[in-house]
C-alpha positions as CSV (number, residue, x, y, z in Angstrom):
1,M,104.4,55.3,102.0
2,N,103.1,58.4,101.6
3,T,106.2,60.4,99.0
4,D,104.4,63.6,99.4
5,P,103.8,64.4,103.2
6,I,102.5,67.7,103.8
7,P,105.0,70.3,104.3
8,F,105.8,71.8,107.6
9,P,103.9,75.0,108.3
10,Q,106.2,78.3,107.8
11,E,104.6,80.2,110.6
12,Y,105.8,84.0,111.5
13,V,107.2,84.7,114.4
14,I,105.8,87.8,116.7
15,P,108.6,89.7,118.3
16,E,108.8,89.5,122.1
17,D,108.5,92.8,122.6
18,F,105.6,93.6,120.0
19,H,102.8,94.2,122.9
20,Q,105.0,96.5,125.1
21,N,106.3,98.4,122.1
22,I,102.4,99.4,121.4
23,R,102.0,100.1,125.1
24,T,105.0,102.4,125.0
25,R,104.0,104.4,121.9
26,F,100.3,104.6,123.2
27,L,101.0,105.4,126.5
28,N,103.2,108.3,125.5
29,F,100.1,109.8,122.7
30,F,98.1,109.3,126.3
31,R,100.3,111.6,128.5
32,Y,100.5,113.9,126.1
33,T,96.8,114.3,124.9
34,V,96.1,113.7,128.6
35,G,98.7,116.1,130.2
36,D,98.5,116.5,133.9
37,K,95.2,114.7,134.4
38,A,97.0,111.9,133.8
39,R,99.2,111.8,136.8
40,N,98.2,109.3,139.4
41,S,95.5,107.7,136.9
42,V,95.2,104.2,135.8
43,I,93.4,102.8,132.4
44,M,91.1,99.7,132.8
45,L,90.2,97.6,130.3
46,K,87.6,94.4,129.9
47,G,88.1,91.9,127.5
48,A,85.8,89.7,125.6
49,E,83.2,87.4,127.9
50,K,82.8,83.6,126.8
51,I,79.1,83.1,125.6
52,N,77.5,79.8,126.3
53,K,75.6,77.7,123.5
54,H,72.0,77.0,124.8
55,D,71.6,73.3,125.5
56,E,74.7,72.5,125.3
57,D,78.2,72.1,127.5
58,Q,79.9,74.6,125.2
59,Q,80.7,78.1,124.2
60,Y,80.4,80.1,121.1
61,R,83.6,80.7,119.2
62,V,84.6,84.3,120.9
63,E,87.1,86.4,119.7
64,Q,89.1,88.4,122.1
65,E,88.3,92.2,122.0
66,S,90.5,94.4,119.5
67,N,91.8,96.8,122.1
68,F,92.3,94.4,124.8
69,H,94.2,92.0,122.0
70,Y,96.0,95.2,120.8
71,L,97.7,96.3,124.0
72,F,98.5,92.8,126.1
73,G,98.6,90.3,123.6
74,V,96.0,88.2,126.2
75,D,93.8,85.5,124.7
76,F,91.6,84.0,127.7
77,L,88.3,85.1,127.8
78,N,86.4,87.1,131.1
79,C,89.8,88.9,131.6
80,Y,90.5,92.6,132.9
81,A,93.7,94.9,132.7
82,I,95.0,98.1,134.2
83,I,97.6,100.0,132.6
84,D,99.5,102.0,135.5
85,V,99.8,105.4,133.6
86,D,102.7,106.8,136.2
87,N,105.0,103.6,136.0
88,A,103.8,102.2,132.9
89,K,102.9,98.9,134.6
90,S,100.5,96.2,133.4
91,I,98.8,94.0,135.1
92,V,96.1,91.4,134.1
93,F,93.5,89.6,136.2
94,V,92.4,86.4,134.9
95,P,89.6,83.8,136.2
96,Q,90.3,81.2,138.7
97,Y,89.4,78.1,137.8
98,D,88.0,75.1,139.5
99,S,89.9,71.4,139.4
100,N,86.8,70.9,137.0
101,Y,87.4,73.2,134.5
102,K,91.0,72.7,134.4
103,M,90.8,69.1,133.7
104,W,88.6,69.9,130.5
105,N,90.7,72.8,129.4
106,V,94.1,74.3,129.4
107,V,94.9,76.4,132.1
108,L,98.1,78.2,132.7
109,N,99.1,79.5,136.1
110,N,99.3,83.1,136.9
111,D,103.0,82.8,136.5
112,E,103.3,81.0,133.1
113,I,100.8,84.2,131.5
114,K,102.9,86.8,132.9
115,Q,106.1,85.1,131.2
116,K,103.9,84.1,128.0
117,F,102.8,87.8,127.3
118,K,106.0,89.9,129.0
119,L,103.3,91.5,131.4
120,D,104.3,93.1,135.1
121,D,101.8,91.3,137.0
122,V,98.9,88.9,136.5
123,F,96.4,88.3,139.7
124,Y,92.8,87.0,139.6
125,N,89.8,88.7,139.0
126,E,88.7,88.6,142.9
127,E,91.9,90.9,143.4
128,I,91.0,94.1,141.6
129,E,89.6,95.3,144.2
130,S,92.2,94.9,147.0
131,W,94.9,96.4,144.2
132,L,92.8,99.2,143.6
133,S,92.4,99.7,147.5
134,N,96.3,99.6,147.4
135,R,97.0,101.5,144.7
136,K,94.4,104.5,145.0
137,P,94.3,106.2,142.0
138,S,92.7,109.5,141.6
139,L,91.4,108.5,138.3
140,I,90.1,105.4,135.9
141,Y,90.0,105.8,132.1
142,Y,87.5,103.4,130.6
143,F,87.1,102.6,126.6
144,Y,83.8,103.8,126.4
145,G,82.5,105.1,122.8
146,I,80.0,104.2,119.6
147,D,81.3,102.3,116.7
148,D,81.4,103.4,113.6
149,Y,80.4,100.1,112.1
150,S,78.7,98.4,114.4
151,H,77.2,101.4,116.0
152,H,77.7,99.4,119.9
153,S,80.0,100.2,122.7
154,L,81.7,97.9,124.6
155,P,80.9,96.9,127.6
156,I,82.9,98.1,130.6
157,P,83.7,96.9,134.0
158,D,80.8,97.6,136.5
159,F,82.4,96.2,139.8
160,P,80.3,98.1,142.3
161,F,83.5,99.1,144.4
162,L,84.5,101.0,141.0
163,Q,82.2,103.7,141.9
164,N,84.5,104.6,145.0
165,Y,87.0,106.0,142.2
166,N,86.6,109.0,139.9
167,S,85.7,108.0,136.4
168,D,86.6,109.3,132.6
169,Y,84.6,108.0,130.0
170,D,85.6,110.0,127.4
171,E,89.3,110.5,126.5
172,L,90.4,106.5,125.9
173,Y,88.2,105.7,123.1
174,Y,89.8,108.9,121.2
175,I,93.1,108.0,122.4
176,L,93.6,104.3,121.6
177,T,91.7,104.0,118.4
178,E,94.0,106.7,116.8
179,C,96.5,104.6,117.5
180,R,95.8,101.6,115.5
181,V,95.1,104.4,113.1
182,R,98.8,104.5,112.2
183,K,100.1,101.0,112.5
184,T,103.6,100.4,113.8
185,Q,106.8,98.9,112.0
186,Q,105.8,95.6,113.6
187,E,102.8,95.7,112.8
188,Q,103.3,97.0,109.5
189,D,105.4,93.4,108.7
190,I,102.7,91.4,110.3
191,M,100.3,92.6,107.3
192,R,103.0,92.0,104.8
193,Y,103.0,88.6,106.0
194,I,99.2,88.2,106.4
195,C,98.9,89.9,102.7
196,K,101.3,87.4,100.7
197,I,100.2,84.4,101.8
198,S,96.5,85.3,101.5
199,S,98.0,85.9,97.8
200,E,99.3,82.9,97.4
201,A,95.6,81.2,98.0
202,H,94.1,83.2,96.0
203,E,96.9,82.0,93.4
204,L,96.0,78.9,93.9
205,V,92.6,79.0,93.4
206,I,92.7,80.8,90.4
207,K,95.1,77.7,89.1
208,N,92.6,75.1,90.0
209,I,89.1,76.3,89.8
210,R,87.2,75.3,86.6
211,K,83.7,74.9,85.6
212,G,81.9,72.1,87.2
213,N,83.5,73.1,90.7
214,K,81.4,74.3,93.1
215,E,81.7,78.1,94.7
216,Y,82.9,76.6,98.1
217,Q,85.3,74.1,96.8
218,M,87.4,77.8,96.4
219,E,86.6,78.8,99.9
220,A,88.1,75.5,101.1
221,L,90.8,75.7,98.9
222,Y,91.6,78.8,100.1
223,Q,91.3,78.4,103.3
224,Y,93.2,75.2,103.5
225,H,96.0,76.8,102.0
226,T,96.6,79.6,104.7
227,F,95.4,77.4,107.3
228,I,97.5,74.1,106.7
229,N,100.7,76.5,105.5
230,H,100.4,79.1,107.8
231,G,98.7,78.4,110.7
232,C,95.2,80.8,110.1
233,R,92.7,78.9,111.9
234,F,90.2,81.7,111.2
235,T,89.2,84.0,108.6
236,P,88.4,87.7,109.1
237,Y,85.1,87.5,107.1
238,E,83.1,85.3,105.3
239,C,84.6,84.0,102.3
240,I,82.9,85.8,99.4
241,C,83.2,82.9,96.4
242,A,80.4,84.4,93.9
243,S,80.4,83.2,90.1
244,G,77.9,84.6,87.5
245,T,75.4,87.0,88.5
246,N,76.4,86.1,91.9
247,G,79.0,88.4,91.6
248,S,76.7,91.6,92.0
249,V,75.7,90.7,95.1
250,L,78.1,92.2,96.7
251,H,78.7,90.5,100.1
252,Y,77.5,87.3,99.1
253,E,78.3,84.3,101.3
254,E,76.3,81.1,99.9
255,N,78.9,79.8,97.9
256,Q,76.6,76.6,96.7
257,K,76.5,77.4,93.3
258,T,78.1,75.2,90.6
259,I,80.4,77.4,88.0
260,Q,79.3,77.2,85.1
261,E,81.2,77.9,81.5
262,R,81.9,81.7,80.5
263,E,81.5,82.8,84.0
264,L,83.3,85.9,85.6
265,I,84.1,84.3,89.3
266,L,84.5,86.9,91.9
267,N,86.6,86.2,94.9
268,D,86.7,88.5,98.0
269,M,88.7,86.8,100.7
270,G,91.1,87.4,103.4
271,G,93.3,85.2,105.9
272,K,93.9,86.2,109.3
273,F,97.0,86.0,111.8
274,Y,97.5,87.1,114.9
275,G,94.2,89.4,114.9
276,Y,95.4,90.8,111.7
277,C,93.7,90.8,108.5
278,S,93.9,91.0,105.0
279,D,91.2,91.5,102.6
280,I,92.0,91.2,98.9
281,T,89.7,90.7,95.9
282,V,90.1,89.2,92.3
283,T,87.9,88.5,89.8
284,F,88.9,85.7,86.5
285,P,86.8,84.0,83.7
286,S,86.5,80.5,84.3
287,D,87.4,79.5,81.0
288,G,90.2,81.2,81.0
289,R,89.9,83.7,78.7
290,F,87.6,87.0,79.3
291,T,85.0,87.6,77.1
292,Q,84.7,90.5,75.0
293,K,82.3,92.1,77.2
294,Q,83.9,90.7,80.7
295,A,86.8,92.6,79.6
296,I,85.0,95.7,78.7
297,I,84.0,95.9,82.7
298,Y,87.2,94.3,83.7
299,N,89.5,97.0,82.3
300,A,87.3,99.7,83.6
301,V,87.9,98.3,87.0
302,L,91.4,98.0,86.9
303,D,91.7,101.2,85.6
304,T,90.0,102.9,88.1
305,Q,92.0,101.1,90.5
306,K,94.8,102.0,88.9
307,Q,94.2,105.9,88.9
308,V,93.3,106.5,92.5
309,H,96.7,104.2,93.8
310,N,98.8,106.8,91.5
311,S,97.3,109.8,93.1
312,L,97.9,107.9,96.6
313,K,100.2,109.9,98.4
314,V,100.8,111.6,102.1
315,G,97.6,114.3,102.9
316,V,95.6,113.2,99.8
317,N,92.0,112.9,101.0
318,W,90.1,109.6,100.7
319,G,87.1,111.5,100.0
320,D,88.7,113.0,96.7
321,M,89.9,109.1,95.9
322,Q,86.2,108.2,95.9
323,L,84.9,111.5,93.7
324,L,88.1,110.2,91.0
325,A,86.8,106.7,91.3
326,E,83.5,107.5,90.5
327,R,84.6,110.2,87.7
328,T,87.0,106.8,86.2
329,I,84.3,104.6,86.1
330,T,82.1,107.3,84.4
331,K,83.7,107.7,82.1
332,H,84.2,104.2,81.1
333,L,80.4,103.5,81.2
334,F,79.8,106.1,78.9
335,N,82.7,104.5,76.4
336,A,80.6,101.3,76.6
337,G,77.6,102.8,75.8
338,L,76.0,102.1,79.0
339,I,74.9,105.4,79.9
340,K,74.7,108.2,78.1
341,G,74.5,112.2,78.1
342,Q,77.2,115.3,79.1
343,M,79.6,114.1,81.2
344,E,79.2,116.8,83.6
345,D,75.1,116.0,84.3
346,L,76.4,111.9,84.7
347,I,78.9,113.2,87.4
348,K,76.1,115.7,89.0
349,N,73.5,112.7,89.3
350,S,75.9,110.7,90.4
351,I,74.4,108.0,87.5
352,C,77.9,106.1,88.3
353,R,76.3,105.0,91.8
354,L,73.8,102.5,89.7
355,F,76.6,100.5,89.1
356,F,79.5,101.0,92.1
357,P,77.0,101.3,95.1
358,H,79.8,101.2,97.9
359,G,83.0,103.5,99.0
360,L,86.2,102.8,97.3
361,G,87.6,101.1,100.8
362,H,87.9,101.4,103.8
363,M,90.7,100.8,107.1
364,L,92.2,97.5,107.7
365,G,94.6,95.9,110.9
366,L,93.0,94.1,114.1
367,R,89.8,94.2,112.1
368,T,88.8,94.0,108.5
369,H,86.7,97.5,108.5
370,D,89.4,98.5,111.3
371,V,88.7,101.8,113.6
372,G,89.6,105.3,113.4
373,G,87.7,106.4,110.3
374,Y,85.5,109.0,111.6
375,N,87.1,109.3,115.1
376,K,86.9,112.9,116.7
377,G,89.0,115.2,114.9
378,A,88.9,113.4,111.7
379,P,86.8,114.9,108.8
380,P,83.3,114.0,109.7
381,K,80.9,111.9,107.0
382,L,79.2,113.8,104.5
383,P,75.6,113.4,103.2
384,E,76.7,112.8,99.2
385,L,79.6,110.5,100.3
386,S,77.9,108.3,102.9
387,Q,79.0,104.9,101.4
388,L,82.2,105.7,102.3
389,Q,84.3,104.2,105.0
390,F,86.5,107.0,105.9
391,R,87.4,110.3,104.5
392,R,90.7,110.8,106.2
393,D,93.8,112.5,105.2
394,L,96.1,110.0,104.4
395,D,99.2,109.8,106.6
396,V,102.0,107.6,106.8
397,G,101.3,104.1,108.5
398,M,97.8,104.0,107.9
399,I,96.7,100.6,105.6
400,F,93.8,100.8,103.7
401,T,91.7,98.9,101.1
402,N,91.3,100.2,97.4
403,E,88.4,98.2,95.8
404,P,86.3,99.9,93.0
405,G,84.2,97.8,91.1
406,I,81.4,97.8,89.0
407,Y,78.1,95.6,89.2
408,F,75.5,94.8,86.8
409,I,72.5,94.5,90.1
410,E,69.1,93.7,88.9
411,F,66.3,95.3,91.4
412,I,68.9,98.9,91.4
413,L,68.6,99.2,87.7
414,Q,65.1,98.2,87.7
415,E,64.2,101.3,90.2
416,A,66.5,103.4,88.3
417,Y,64.2,102.3,85.1
418,K,61.4,103.5,86.9
419,D,62.9,107.0,87.7
420,P,62.3,109.2,84.7
421,N,65.6,111.6,85.7
422,K,67.5,108.4,85.8
423,M,66.2,106.8,82.9
424,K,66.8,109.3,80.4
425,F,71.0,108.6,81.3
426,L,70.5,104.7,80.8
427,N,70.7,102.8,77.5
428,K,68.6,100.1,79.0
429,E,69.1,98.1,75.8
430,R,72.9,97.8,76.0
431,I,72.9,97.7,79.9
432,Q,70.7,94.5,79.6
433,E,73.7,93.0,77.1
434,F,76.0,93.0,80.1
435,M,74.2,91.4,82.9
436,H,75.4,87.8,82.6
437,V,78.9,89.5,84.2
438,G,77.7,90.2,87.2
439,G,80.3,92.1,89.0
440,V,84.1,92.8,88.9
441,R,85.7,94.0,91.9
442,L,89.5,94.7,92.5
443,E,90.5,95.4,96.0
444,D,94.4,95.9,97.1
445,D,95.8,96.4,100.5
446,I,97.6,99.4,100.7
447,L,100.2,100.8,102.9
448,L,101.2,104.5,103.2
449,T,104.7,105.0,103.1
450,A,106.6,108.0,103.1
451,N,107.4,107.2,99.5
452,G,104.1,106.5,98.6
453,P,101.7,103.5,98.5
454,E,102.9,100.1,99.0
455,I,100.4,96.8,97.8
456,L,101.0,94.7,100.3
457,N,99.2,91.3,98.2
458,D,100.4,90.1,94.8
459,V,97.8,89.0,92.8
460,P,97.7,88.7,89.2
461,R,95.8,91.9,87.5
462,T,95.9,92.6,84.1
463,I,93.7,90.3,81.8
464,K,96.8,88.6,80.0
465,Q,98.2,88.2,83.8
466,V,95.3,86.9,85.0
467,E,94.7,84.4,81.9
468,A,98.4,83.4,82.2
469,C,97.6,82.2,86.3
470,W,94.6,80.4,85.7
471,R,96.6,78.8,82.7
472,G,99.6,77.7,85.5
473,E,102.5,80.2,83.8
474,D,104.6,82.5,85.8
475,W,102.1,85.8,85.3
476,R,104.6,87.4,86.8
477,Q,106.9,87.7,83.7
478,I,104.2,89.5,82.3
479,N,104.2,93.7,82.4
480,D,101.6,94.6,79.7
């Protein structure tokens, strides 16, 4: 008999009024922003569509479109939804499947869907035309805009009968995106949960992975913990499990290498629950002890992360935090003898970006790189900060990452050595001594509150804490 059975899962219970509260908040903002134009109007969204695999009677796994999930929670594909702005009613339209489809798949009837997702009405897609004909809205708002990251726009409903109604393609994108920038209290609680269990998974990996293991075993162990204990079936992005010089590849996803002795391991992994994402990065040594050079780079990144964290408050511009991180990293690289020259010249020539080529962080929520970074009315992207994912003034309810890093990227450094304007600031021989370090990144998920920043994750950070965690000790008792 098995004396160590699998424990029962500990799933977070989503409040029944979660999406109702989201819609109320959204509609209040919508009505305030649009004004009288909103009267007798409806909002119409299209959910994600099924995509069939070629030469197979199966479909690719497709997530629900994030705005559709945000407002309604409905996880079925090929659906449409309408919000009646005047009376705040939410109506979802779903496909009507034949008996053959029902034999192979779970299909809820419309009353079951209505009860499950707390909707006002549920109809079939074929009934959209008659519903609109009876409602006679003076205007239909559609979600249309170019995403900051994908540079794509979502498909909008394209039924021929929609040409009979006045349309607005401008207002909804800004309003809905802006709502998602600041999380509600219930959203914050979900984010605390997913960050907590993701932190547990990172800690489990640190305690159990040793030289000789494969990188993919870290990925498997991480996903095992979040799935079997908490129902996180999917991750928000491909796990980054990089050992040795693989840590210099920012989005390393191969995860095939055998871990060697005296290597740094950079694990950037997140969990996903009810659509909400965590994004946490730890770096630790394969042998449980940092070498001198590994420690120099690690402490430089850790100090940078702390300097930024201690500066976070309402009204601070994230672009200024990027510049603070770059100044701090520049100072550490100089003190380590990796770069040379006057500090002002090093800053002016952005020498730091040869070692820290990405932005300090990004917004986090229903997407890993969540929406709203450069939404209408927000500070625009600057050429000198082109790598920055957002440049907004921080506000209560925003959730974002704080993730400085230092990397020894071979091709970037080789190109810099050919440039006299850069080479004069670089100590090539000293840099070569550090190439084996690969990369160090430390990433926290931050909720900004009225009282300051709250770190949602809980992972070892100082060198003593990381080494104690590797040994299986209670690293939380170490305050250094």
